[in-house]
C-alpha positions as CSV (number, residue, x, y, z in Angstrom):
1,X,17.6,14.1,-8.1
2,X,14.5,13.3,-10.1
3,X,14.6,11.0,-13.2
4,X,11.4,12.6,-14.6
5,X,11.5,16.2,-13.6
6,X,8.9,17.1,-16.3
7,X,6.3,15.1,-14.3
8,X,6.7,17.5,-11.3
9,X,6.9,20.6,-13.3
10,X,3.6,19.9,-14.9
11,X,1.9,18.4,-11.9
12,X,0.0,21.4,-10.7
13,X,-0.6,23.0,-14.1
14,X,-2.4,19.9,-15.5
15,X,-4.1,18.7,-12.4
16,X,-7.5,20.2,-13.4
17,X,-7.5,18.2,-16.6
18,X,-8.0,14.8,-14.9
19,X,-11.5,13.8,-13.9
20,X,-12.1,12.1,-10.6
21,X,-15.4,11.3,-8.9
22,X,-17.3,13.7,-11.3
23,X,-15.1,16.6,-10.2
24,X,-12.1,18.3,-11.6
25,X,-9.1,16.7,-10.0
26,X,-7.0,18.9,-7.7
27,X,-4.7,18.2,-4.8
28,X,-3.1,20.2,-2.1
29,X,0.6,20.8,-1.7
30,X,3.0,21.6,1.1
31,X,6.6,22.5,1.7
32,X,8.1,21.3,5.0
33,X,11.3,22.8,6.4
34,X,12.3,21.2,9.7
35,X,15.1,21.4,12.1
36,X,15.3,18.8,14.8
37,X,17.6,18.5,17.8
38,X,17.6,15.0,19.2
39,X,18.7,14.0,22.7
40,X,19.5,10.2,22.8
41,X,19.9,10.2,26.6
42,X,16.1,10.6,27.1
43,X,14.8,10.0,23.6
44,X,13.3,13.5,23.4
45,X,13.7,16.1,20.7
46,X,12.9,19.7,19.9
47,X,11.8,20.8,16.5
48,X,11.1,23.9,14.5
49,X,8.8,23.4,11.6
50,X,8.1,25.9,8.7
51,X,5.2,24.6,6.5
52,X,4.0,26.5,3.5
53,X,0.6,25.1,2.6
54,X,-1.0,25.6,-0.8
55,X,-4.8,25.5,-1.1
56,X,-5.3,24.2,-4.6
57,X,-8.9,23.3,-3.8
58,X,-12.1,25.2,-4.8
59,X,-12.9,25.7,-1.1
60,X,-12.1,28.3,1.5
61,X,-10.3,26.7,4.5
62,X,-11.1,28.1,7.9
63,X,-9.1,25.6,9.9
64,X,-6.5,22.9,9.5
65,X,-5.5,19.7,11.3
66,X,-2.2,18.2,12.1
67,X,-1.5,14.5,12.9
68,X,0.5,14.1,16.2
69,X,1.1,10.4,15.9
70,X,3.3,9.7,18.8
71,X,0.5,10.6,21.2
72,X,-1.1,7.2,20.4
73,X,1.6,5.5,22.6
74,X,0.2,6.6,25.9
75,X,-2.1,4.6,28.4
76,X,-5.6,5.4,27.7
77,X,-5.2,6.5,24.1
78,X,-7.5,5.3,21.4
79,X,-4.9,2.8,20.1
80,X,-4.4,1.4,23.6
81,X,-8.1,1.0,24.3
82,X,-8.9,-0.3,20.9
83,X,-6.1,-2.9,21.3
84,X,-7.4,-4.0,24.6
85,X,-11.1,-4.3,23.5
86,X,-10.9,-5.9,20.1
87,X,-11.2,-9.6,20.1
88,X,-8.0,-10.4,18.2
89,X,-5.4,-7.7,19.0
90,X,-2.2,-7.3,17.1
91,X,0.2,-9.3,19.3
92,X,2.9,-6.6,18.8
93,X,0.5,-4.2,20.7
94,X,-1.7,-6.2,23.0
95,X,-1.9,-4.4,26.3
96,X,1.6,-3.0,26.2
97,X,0.7,0.6,25.8
98,X,-1.3,0.5,28.9
99,X,1.8,-0.4,30.8
100,X,4.1,2.3,29.6
101,X,5.7,4.5,32.2
102,X,6.3,8.3,31.7
103,X,9.7,7.8,30.4
104,X,8.5,5.1,27.9
105,X,5.5,6.7,26.4
106,X,5.5,8.6,23.2
107,X,4.3,12.2,23.0
108,X,4.1,15.1,20.4
109,X,3.0,18.6,21.2
110,X,3.2,22.0,19.8
111,X,4.6,24.7,22.0
112,X,3.9,27.6,19.6
113,X,2.1,27.9,16.3
114,X,1.6,31.0,13.9
115,X,0.0,31.5,10.6
116,X,1.8,34.1,8.5
117,X,3.3,35.3,11.7
118,X,0.2,35.5,13.7
119,X,-0.3,33.3,16.8
120,X,-3.1,30.7,16.5
121,X,-5.5,29.1,18.8
122,X,-5.1,25.3,18.7
123,X,-6.1,22.3,20.9
124,X,-4.5,18.8,21.0
125,X,-7.1,16.2,21.0
126,X,-5.5,12.7,21.2
127,X,-3.3,12.3,18.0
128,X,-4.9,15.3,16.2
129,X,-4.0,19.0,16.6
130,X,-7.2,21.1,15.8
131,X,-6.1,24.6,14.6
132,X,-8.4,27.6,14.1
133,X,-7.0,29.8,11.4
134,X,-6.2,33.6,11.9
135,X,-7.5,34.2,8.3
136,X,-9.1,31.8,5.9
137,X,-6.9,30.3,3.2
138,X,-8.8,31.1,-0.1
139,X,-8.7,28.9,-3.2
140,X,-5.4,29.3,-5.0
141,X,-3.8,31.0,-1.9
142,X,-1.1,29.7,0.5
143,X,-0.2,30.3,4.1
144,X,3.0,29.8,6.0
145,X,2.7,27.9,9.3
146,X,5.6,28.2,11.9
147,X,5.5,25.6,14.7
148,X,7.9,24.8,17.6
149,X,7.2,21.4,18.9
150,X,8.6,18.7,21.2
151,X,8.4,15.0,21.2
152,X,9.4,11.7,22.9
153,X,10.0,8.6,21.1
154,X,8.0,5.7,22.6
155,X,9.5,2.2,23.2
156,X,9.1,0.2,20.1
157,X,5.5,-1.1,20.0
158,X,4.0,-0.5,16.5
159,X,6.2,0.8,13.6
160,X,7.8,3.6,15.4
161,X,9.9,3.5,18.4
162,X,13.2,3.0,20.2
163,X,15.2,-0.1,20.8
164,X,13.2,-2.6,18.8
165,X,13.4,-6.3,19.3
166,X,16.6,-6.6,17.1
167,X,18.3,-3.8,18.9
168,X,17.9,-1.0,16.4
169,X,17.9,2.2,18.5
170,X,15.6,4.5,16.5
171,X,12.8,3.7,14.1
172,X,11.5,7.3,13.4
173,X,8.3,7.1,11.4
174,X,5.3,9.4,11.8
175,X,7.5,11.3,14.0
176,X,6.7,15.0,13.1
177,X,3.5,17.2,13.1
178,X,2.0,16.1,9.8
179,X,-0.6,18.2,8.0
180,X,-3.8,16.2,7.4
181,X,-4.9,15.6,3.9
182,X,-7.7,17.6,2.5
183,X,-9.3,16.5,-0.8
184,X,-12.7,16.3,-2.6
185,X,-14.1,14.4,0.5
186,X,-12.9,17.1,2.9
187,X,-10.5,16.7,5.8
188,X,-8.9,13.3,6.6
189,X,-8.1,14.1,10.2
190,X,-8.5,10.5,11.5
191,X,-7.1,9.5,14.9
192,X,-4.2,7.2,14.8
193,X,-5.6,3.8,16.1
194,X,-3.0,1.5,14.3
195,X,-3.8,1.3,10.7
196,X,-2.4,3.1,7.7
197,X,-1.8,6.7,6.5
198,X,-2.9,9.5,4.0
199,X,-0.8,12.6,3.4
200,X,-0.3,15.8,1.5
201,X,2.2,15.7,-1.5
202,X,5.1,17.8,-0.3
203,X,8.7,18.8,-0.5
204,X,10.8,18.2,2.6
205,X,14.0,19.9,3.8
206,X,15.0,18.3,7.0
207,X,18.0,18.8,9.3
208,X,18.5,16.3,12.2
209,X,21.1,17.0,14.8
210,X,22.0,13.9,16.8
211,X,24.9,12.3,18.6
212,X,27.8,12.0,16.2
213,X,28.0,8.1,16.6
214,X,24.7,7.5,14.9
215,X,24.4,6.5,11.3
216,X,21.1,7.6,9.6
217,X,19.1,6.5,6.6
218,X,15.7,7.1,5.3
219,X,13.6,9.3,3.0
220,X,15.4,11.9,0.9
221,X,18.8,12.8,-0.4
222,X,21.6,13.5,2.0
223,X,23.0,16.9,1.3
224,X,26.2,16.8,3.4
225,X,27.5,13.2,3.0
226,X,31.1,14.2,3.6
227,X,30.2,15.9,6.8
228,X,28.3,13.0,8.4
229,X,29.5,9.9,6.5
230,X,32.3,7.5,7.3
231,X,35.5,9.2,8.1
232,X,34.0,12.3,9.6
233,X,36.5,12.1,12.5
234,X,39.3,12.6,10.0
235,X,41.2,15.8,10.3
236,X,40.1,18.5,7.8
237,X,36.5,17.3,7.4
238,X,34.1,20.1,7.8
239,X,31.8,18.6,10.5
240,X,28.8,20.5,11.6
241,X,28.8,19.9,15.4
242,X,26.8,21.0,18.3
243,X,29.0,19.7,21.0
244,X,29.3,16.1,20.3
245,X,26.6,16.0,17.6
246,X,26.4,16.1,13.9
247,X,23.6,17.6,11.7
248,X,22.3,15.4,8.9
249,X,20.7,17.3,6.2
250,X,18.1,15.6,3.8
251,X,15.9,16.9,0.9
252,X,13.0,14.8,-0.2
253,X,11.1,16.2,-3.2
254,X,7.5,15.3,-4.1
255,X,6.7,12.7,-1.4
256,X,3.9,12.6,1.1
257,X,5.9,11.3,4.1
258,X,9.4,11.4,5.6
259,X,10.8,8.7,7.8
260,X,14.3,7.9,9.1
261,X,16.1,5.4,11.3
262,X,19.3,5.6,13.2
263,X,21.7,3.2,14.9
264,X,25.3,3.4,16.1
265,X,26.1,-0.1,14.7
266,X,24.6,0.1,11.2
267,X,26.6,-1.3,8.3
268,X,25.8,0.9,5.3
269,X,26.3,-0.7,1.8
270,X,25.2,0.9,-1.6
271,X,24.7,-0.8,-4.9
272,X,23.5,0.6,-8.2
273,X,20.4,-0.7,-10.0
274,X,20.3,-1.3,-13.7
275,X,18.2,1.8,-14.1
276,X,20.8,4.0,-12.2
277,X,18.9,4.0,-8.9
278,X,21.2,4.0,-5.9
279,X,20.1,1.3,-3.5
280,X,21.1,1.8,0.1
281,X,21.2,-1.1,2.8
282,X,21.5,-0.3,6.5
283,X,21.6,-3.2,8.9
284,X,23.1,-4.1,12.2
285,X,26.7,-5.3,12.5
286,X,25.5,-8.8,13.3
287,X,27.5,-11.8,12.0
288,X,24.2,-13.9,12.0
289,X,22.5,-11.7,9.4
290,X,25.4,-10.3,7.4
291,X,25.4,-12.9,4.6
292,X,21.7,-12.7,4.0
293,X,21.8,-8.8,3.8
294,X,24.7,-9.0,1.4
295,X,22.8,-11.6,-0.8
296,X,19.7,-9.4,-0.6
297,X,21.3,-6.7,-2.6
298,X,21.4,-8.4,-5.9
299,X,17.9,-9.7,-5.4
300,X,16.7,-6.1,-4.8
301,X,18.1,-5.0,-8.0
302,X,16.0,-7.8,-9.7
303,X,13.0,-6.7,-7.9
304,X,13.5,-3.1,-9.0
305,X,13.8,-4.2,-12.6
306,X,10.6,-6.3,-12.2
307,X,8.6,-3.4,-10.8
308,X,10.0,-1.0,-13.4
309,X,8.8,-3.2,-16.2
310,X,5.5,-4.3,-14.8
311,X,4.3,-1.1,-13.1
312,X,6.4,1.9,-14.3
313,X,9.8,3.4,-13.9
314,X,10.8,4.3,-10.4
315,X,11.2,8.1,-10.5
316,X,13.6,8.9,-7.6
317,X,17.3,8.5,-7.6
318,X,17.6,6.3,-4.6
319,X,15.7,3.7,-2.4
320,X,16.8,2.4,1.0
321,X,16.2,-1.0,2.7
322,X,16.7,-0.4,6.5
323,X,16.7,-2.8,9.4
324,X,14.2,-1.4,11.9
325,X,10.6,-1.2,12.9
326,X,8.5,-4.2,14.0
327,X,8.0,-6.2,10.8
328,X,7.8,-4.4,7.5
329,X,6.4,-1.0,6.6
330,X,6.7,1.3,3.6
331,X,7.8,4.9,3.7
332,X,8.8,7.5,1.1
333,X,11.9,6.2,-0.8
334,X,12.6,3.6,1.9
335,X,11.3,0.7,3.9
336,X,12.0,-0.4,7.6
337,X,12.0,-4.2,8.0
338,X,13.1,-6.5,10.7
339,X,16.2,-8.2,9.5
340,X,16.8,-11.4,11.5
341,X,15.1,-13.7,9.0
342,X,15.7,-16.6,6.8
343,X,16.9,-15.4,3.4
344,X,13.6,-16.2,1.6
345,X,11.7,-14.2,4.1
346,X,14.1,-11.3,3.9
347,X,13.6,-11.2,0.1
348,X,9.9,-11.6,0.5
349,X,9.4,-8.7,2.9
350,X,11.7,-6.4,0.8
351,X,9.6,-7.4,-2.4
352,X,6.4,-6.5,-0.6
353,X,7.6,-3.2,1.0
354,X,9.5,-2.2,-2.2
355,X,6.4,-2.6,-4.3
356,X,4.7,-0.1,-2.0
357,X,7.1,2.5,-3.4
358,X,4.7,2.3,-6.4
359,X,1.5,1.3,-4.8
360,X,1.2,3.9,-2.1
361,X,4.3,6.2,-2.3
362,X,3.9,7.1,-6.0
363,X,0.2,6.1,-6.4
364,X,-0.9,7.6,-3.2
365,X,-4.3,6.1,-2.3
366,X,-6.2,6.9,0.9
367,X,-5.1,3.8,2.9
368,X,-7.6,4.4,5.6
369,X,-10.6,4.0,3.2
370,X,-9.1,2.0,0.3
371,X,-6.5,-0.1,2.0
372,X,-6.9,-2.9,-0.4
373,X,-5.7,-0.7,-3.2
374,X,-2.2,-0.5,-1.8
375,X,-1.9,-3.7,0.3
376,X,-3.8,-5.9,-2.2
377,X,-2.1,-4.5,-5.4
378,X,1.3,-4.7,-3.6
379,X,0.5,-8.4,-2.5
380,X,-0.4,-9.2,-6.1
381,X,2.6,-7.7,-7.8
382,X,5.2,-8.7,-5.2
383,X,4.0,-12.3,-5.5
384,X,4.5,-12.2,-9.2
385,X,8.0,-10.7,-8.6
386,X,9.0,-13.2,-6.1
387,X,7.8,-16.0,-8.4
388,X,10.4,-14.8,-11.0
389,X,13.2,-13.5,-8.9
390,X,13.3,-16.6,-6.5
391,X,12.5,-19.1,-9.4
392,X,9.4,-20.4,-7.6
393,X,7.8,-21.6,-10.7
394,X,4.2,-21.2,-9.4
395,X,1.5,-21.5,-12.0
396,X,-0.6,-19.0,-9.9
397,X,1.6,-16.9,-7.5
398,X,-1.6,-15.5,-6.1
399,X,-3.1,-18.8,-5.1
400,X,-2.5,-18.2,-1.3
401,X,-4.4,-15.0,-1.5
402,X,-7.3,-16.8,-3.1
403,X,-7.4,-19.4,-0.3
404,X,-7.2,-16.6,2.3
405,X,-10.1,-14.8,0.7
406,X,-12.3,-17.8,0.2
407,X,-11.8,-18.7,3.9
408,X,-12.8,-15.2,4.9
409,X,-15.8,-15.2,2.6
410,X,-17.0,-18.5,4.1
411,X,-16.3,-17.5,7.7
412,X,-19.3,-15.1,8.3
413,X,-16.9,-12.4,9.5
414,X,-16.3,-10.6,6.2
415,X,-17.1,-6.8,6.0
416,X,-17.2,-4.8,2.8
417,X,-13.8,-3.3,1.5
418,X,-15.4,0.1,1.7
419,X,-15.2,-0.3,5.6
420,X,-12.8,2.2,7.1
421,X,-9.6,0.4,8.2
422,X,-10.3,1.2,11.8
423,X,-13.9,-0.1,11.7
424,X,-13.2,-3.7,11.1
425,X,-14.5,-6.0,14.0
426,X,-11.6,-8.3,13.7
427,X,-7.9,-7.6,12.8
428,X,-7.7,-10.9,10.9
429,X,-10.7,-9.8,8.8
430,X,-9.1,-6.5,8.0
431,X,-5.8,-8.1,7.0
432,X,-7.4,-10.8,4.7
433,X,-9.7,-8.2,3.2
434,X,-6.9,-5.7,2.5
435,X,-4.1,-8.1,1.5
436,X,-5.7,-11.3,0.2
437,X,-9.0,-10.0,-1.3
438,X,-7.2,-7.0,-2.6
439,X,-4.8,-9.1,-4.4
440,X,-7.6,-11.3,-5.7
441,X,-9.2,-8.3,-7.1
442,X,-6.3,-7.9,-9.6
443,X,-6.0,-11.7,-10.2
444,X,-9.6,-12.0,-11.0
445,X,-9.6,-8.8,-13.1
446,X,-7.0,-10.8,-15.2
447,X,-9.5,-13.5,-15.5
448,X,-12.1,-11.0,-16.6
449,X,-10.2,-9.2,-19.2
450,X,-7.1,-11.3,-19.9
451,X,-3.6,-11.3,-18.6
452,X,-2.2,-9.0,-21.4
453,X,-4.9,-6.4,-20.8
454,X,-4.3,-6.5,-17.0
455,X,-0.5,-5.8,-17.6
456,X,-1.5,-2.8,-19.8
457,X,-3.9,-1.6,-17.2
458,X,-1.2,-1.5,-14.5
459,X,1.3,0.4,-16.7
460,X,-1.4,2.9,-17.8
461,X,-2.7,3.4,-14.2
462,X,0.8,4.3,-13.2
463,X,1.3,6.7,-16.1
464,X,-2.0,8.5,-15.5
465,X,-2.1,8.6,-11.7
466,X,1.5,8.8,-10.4
467,X,2.1,11.6,-8.0
468,X,-1.6,11.9,-7.3
469,X,-4.4,10.4,-5.1
470,X,-6.3,7.8,-7.2
471,X,-9.5,6.3,-6.0
472,X,-11.0,2.9,-6.8
473,X,-13.2,4.5,-9.6
474,X,-10.0,6.0,-11.1
475,X,-8.5,2.5,-11.4
476,X,-11.5,0.8,-12.8
477,X,-11.9,3.5,-15.4
478,X,-8.4,2.9,-16.6
479,X,-9.3,-0.9,-16.8
480,X,-12.3,0.0,-18.9
481,X,-10.3,2.3,-21.3
482,X,-7.6,-0.4,-21.8
483,X,-10.0,-3.4,-22.3
484,X,-13.1,-1.9,-23.7
485,X,-15.2,-3.9,-21.2
486,X,-17.8,-2.4,-18.8
487,X,-16.4,-3.1,-15.3
488,X,-18.3,-0.8,-12.9
489,X,-20.4,-3.8,-11.7
490,X,-17.1,-5.6,-10.7
491,X,-15.8,-2.7,-8.6
492,X,-19.3,-2.5,-7.0
493,X,-19.9,-6.1,-6.1
494,X,-16.3,-6.9,-5.1
495,X,-15.4,-3.9,-3.0
496,X,-18.8,-2.4,-1.7
497,X,-20.5,-5.6,-0.8
498,X,-19.7,-9.1,0.6
499,X,-21.4,-10.8,-2.3
500,X,-19.6,-13.9,-3.4
501,X,-18.9,-15.8,-6.7
502,X,-20.4,-19.3,-6.6
503,X,-21.2,-21.2,-9.8
504,X,-22.2,-24.9,-10.1
505,X,-22.9,-27.6,-12.5
506,X,-26.5,-28.4,-11.7
507,X,-27.4,-31.1,-14.2
508,X,-26.3,-32.9,-17.4
509,X,-28.7,-34.4,-19.8
510,X,-28.1,-36.1,-23.2
511,X,-30.7,-36.4,-25.9
512,X,-29.6,-38.1,-29.1
513,X,-26.3,-36.3,-30.0
514,X,-26.9,-33.2,-27.9
515,X,-25.7,-32.7,-24.4
516,X,-27.4,-30.1,-22.3
517,X,-25.4,-28.8,-19.3
518,X,-27.4,-26.9,-16.7
519,X,-25.3,-24.3,-14.9
520,X,-26.5,-22.5,-11.9
521,X,-25.4,-19.1,-10.3
522,X,-25.7,-19.5,-6.5
523,X,-23.6,-16.5,-5.4
524,X,-24.9,-12.9,-6.0
525,X,-21.6,-11.7,-7.9
526,X,-21.8,-12.4,-11.5
527,X,-18.9,-13.6,-13.6
528,X,-18.3,-14.7,-17.3
529,X,-17.6,-18.4,-17.3
530,X,-15.1,-20.6,-18.9
531,X,-16.4,-24.2,-19.0
532,X,-14.0,-27.0,-20.0
533,X,-15.3,-30.2,-21.4
534,X,-12.9,-33.2,-21.6
535,X,-13.9,-35.8,-24.1
536,X,-13.0,-39.4,-24.0
537,X,-10.0,-40.1,-26.2
538,X,-8.0,-37.1,-24.7
539,X,-9.5,-34.0,-26.5
540,X,-11.1,-31.2,-24.8
541,X,-12.9,-27.9,-25.5
542,X,-13.5,-24.8,-23.6
543,X,-16.7,-22.8,-23.9
544,X,-16.8,-19.1,-23.0
545,X,-20.0,-17.7,-21.7
546,X,-19.8,-13.9,-21.8
547,X,-21.5,-11.9,-19.0
548,X,-24.1,-9.6,-20.6
549,X,-23.5,-6.7,-18.2
550,X,-19.8,-6.6,-19.4
551,X,-20.9,-5.8,-23.0
552,X,-17.6,-7.5,-24.1
553,X,-16.0,-10.8,-24.9
554,X,-12.5,-11.9,-23.7
555,X,-10.3,-12.8,-26.7
556,X,-9.1,-16.4,-27.1
557,X,-11.1,-17.6,-24.2
558,X,-12.8,-20.5,-26.1
559,X,-15.8,-21.2,-28.1
560,X,-18.0,-18.2,-27.6
561,X,-21.7,-19.1,-26.8
562,X,-24.7,-16.9,-26.0
563,X,-24.2,-14.5,-23.0
564,X,-25.6,-14.9,-19.6
565,X,-27.7,-12.2,-18.0
566,X,-27.2,-11.9,-14.2
567,X,-30.9,-12.1,-13.2
568,X,-31.2,-15.6,-14.8
569,X,-30.3,-18.1,-12.1
570,X,-29.5,-20.9,-14.5
571,X,-28.1,-21.2,-17.9
572,X,-28.3,-24.0,-20.5
573,X,-25.1,-24.9,-22.3
574,X,-25.9,-27.0,-25.3
575,X,-23.1,-28.9,-27.0
576,X,-23.0,-31.3,-29.8
577,X,-21.8,-34.6,-28.3
578,X,-23.1,-37.6,-26.4
579,X,-23.1,-38.2,-22.8
580,X,-20.9,-41.1,-23.3
581,X,-18.3,-39.1,-25.1
582,X,-17.7,-36.7,-22.2
583,X,-15.4,-37.6,-19.3
584,X,-15.4,-34.4,-17.2
585,X,-16.9,-30.9,-17.1
586,X,-15.3,-28.2,-15.1
587,X,-16.1,-24.5,-14.5
588,X,-13.1,-22.2,-14.4
589,X,-10.2,-24.7,-14.8
590,X,-7.7,-21.9,-14.4
591,X,-8.7,-21.2,-10.8
592,X,-8.5,-17.5,-11.3
593,X,-12.2,-16.9,-10.7
594,X,-12.6,-16.6,-6.9
595,X,-15.4,-19.2,-6.6
596,X,-16.1,-19.7,-2.9
597,X,-17.2,-23.4,-3.4
598,X,-15.2,-25.2,-6.1
599,X,-16.6,-28.5,-5.1
600,X,-19.7,-27.9,-7.3
601,X,-17.5,-26.7,-10.2
602,X,-16.5,-30.1,-11.4
603,X,-18.7,-33.1,-12.7
604,X,-17.1,-36.4,-13.6
605,X,-19.5,-38.4,-15.8
606,X,-19.7,-42.1,-15.1
607,X,-19.5,-44.9,-17.7
């Protein structure tokens, strides 16, 4: 089932060897065993969950928390009120939750809960179940929690739900009681208000009993394909029925989420990637979309190849692209995307969500606090992948993200990227910060240390932090180790402030055969500079001004001159030439430095 079994065998034993945030790295682990009985006449289900929780932390735990996400889809919930009070609500949500009837809402609630066989006291508070333990879980110990629970699938509003706009009956994401993450920062029992997720690394064993006409796909490996697959009505097939139902049995090892989707009209295609990965495609039997979904399959193989090469080898044996949800959203070993799209859009959303299989579902950052690390990194790498797979031939595939970031930086509405995902004043500011500014973080890092170094950074980051919970500091330390540059200042300015990059050509003076170019730092964020000088006659020269705080020089960046210390607002670049021999001076001709005002980056000298 796993291509790199050794990674998982060693995971716990070597965890303490990796430093993170001045502590010895550790992470919790869980084993979920769930049995679900689903009633599609009222979209309700009953569940039994056995969860073995391992406390690998140095702390004694006296309580635990579960996420009960479906409770967000009720009138008066935090998601409902936030959507109705924020100035630019997500159009998919708006005020729809407030109008749901009892049969349309979502709910999830425990009906019993024990710890090692002893009944527990618990309280459901919105989307979080607060649980007082019968006995503390000591460092290095584990406890077994047994829960009976019930749920109702809401009408499709955000990510999860029933009967989406394209007619997919069930998009089952964040559908089960999910243990909250506990790490070096403590519990992450955030209410579900509409953003992203954070979860415990776990093994899942899930049985879903549902009407026999449904076709399912999602996280995990199907254990009984002959019992539930095509042809199950044939005589002699051993079908596990409960009346008119079938039981689908999935196992998903070493993931931090489990999602599934179901419809009675799914077409199910499979193809094999060049690395041996089985790619599943489940989409509606709709003549208007069939051709696009068939053509998508070869492109998905190309995308898988690209990510394998430029990030790291995909470690699972399968990946599924499933029509469902309300746009595009990544889950363990799969994605749910809306499928009634033009072909380019279908490939684009697949590229983005598939890249999340690496930047979130293998490199499992805390999306609530560091959303830019998964959305931004994914936007960056999927843009590069689309450029190659779709033959777009863009010089800078990230240029659109640069434009989005600069617009936000100049708008007056930007908040630091350290802002919790739920605390942004505007949805648009959150989206631009997470996606565009996050992508620019990598694009500009390539400007700082060079494209080749950046490629090595992504590979090494994957190798060192796969199947863990990396933080921003962990990533920048990898970048420092690969390049040799000092980069903590970059992480700080870019992600923890709203400081901007703005450099200008202030003045040019010629004395005899020397030209003095006065450069000015206007923004608070420092950068090394590449200044291109075009001479009359068609020649040019690039001068590289190192940034002193980096303690490093980028190779092959141009003629290296004296470094620039941040506190000095101006810098004098002296070159041997005459004013009349220069046609044009330009700061950052590549455009990979995210200067918020490029109008002052260029000076054309008159005759």
